[in-house]
C-alpha positions in Angstrom: -0.7 -13.6 -6.8 -3.4 -12.5 -4.4 -5.1 -9.1 -4.9 -3.3 -7.9 -1.6 0.1 -8.7 -3.1 -0.7 -7.3 -6.4 -1.6 -3.7 -4.7 0.9 -3.5 -1.9 3.9 -1.8 -3.9 1.5 0.2 -5.7 -0.3 1.5 -2.5 3.0 2.8 -1.3 4.1 4.3 -4.3 0.8 6.3 -4.4 1.2 7.3 -0.8 4.6 8.6 -1.4 3.6 10.4 -4.7 0.8 12.3 -2.8 2.9 13.2 0.2 1.2 11.0 2.7 4.5 9.1 3.3 8.2 9.8 2.8 10.2 7.0 0.9 12.2 6.1 4.2 8.8 5.3 5.7 7.5 3.3 3.1 10.9 1.3 3.0 10.5 0.6 6.8 7.0 -0.7 6.4 8.0 -2.8 3.5 10.8 -4.4 5.7 8.3 -4.9 8.7 5.9 -6.6 6.1 8.5 -8.9 5.0 9.9 -9.6 8.4 6.2 -10.7 9.5 5.9 -13.0 6.6 9.3 -14.7 7.1 8.6 -14.9 10.9 5.2 -16.6 9.9 3.3 -13.8 11.7 0.0 -12.6 10.2 0.5 -10.6 7.0 -0.2 -6.8 7.4 -0.9 -4.5 4.6 1.4 -1.5 4.2 -1.6 0.9 5.2 -2.2 -0.8 8.5 1.7 -0.6 9.3 1.5 3.1 8.5 -1.4 3.6 10.4 0.1 1.9 13.5 3.2 4.1 13.3 1.0 7.3 12.9 2.4 8.0 9.6 -0.9 8.0 7.8 -4.3 8.9 8.8 -7.5 6.7 8.0 -8.5 9.5 5.5 -5.1 9.3 3.7 -5.3 5.6 3.5 -8.7 5.6 2.1 -7.7 8.4 -0.4 -4.8 6.3 -1.4 -7.0 3.2 -1.8 -9.5 5.2 -3.9 -6.7 6.5 -6.3 -5.2 2.8 -6.4 -8.5 1.3 -7.4 -9.2 4.3 -9.9 -6.0 3.5 -11.6 -6.6 -0.4 -11.5 -9.8 0.0 -13.0 -8.5 2.3 -15.8 -5.8 -0.3 -16.5 -8.2 -3.2 -16.7 -10.5 -1.3 -19.0 -7.5 -0.8 -21.3 -6.4 -4.5 -21.3 -10.0 -5.7 -21.7 -10.8 -3.5 -24.7 
């Protein structure tokens, strides 16, 4: 599993939990991502899809990524201890 695949669903969950997206927008973004992959088009990350639709600003994407990586780093610390 690539880092990108590992973080995709979590990015969306964090964005919804923080009010940056609604569940319907996330579901549409995930469908578009899967459709791109099935059609062998270039892979787009959820944040890029949401930005293209105007659902998230660059600042919201950055905040979501910061929260995602903080959570990931905290979980890695627990596993490595």
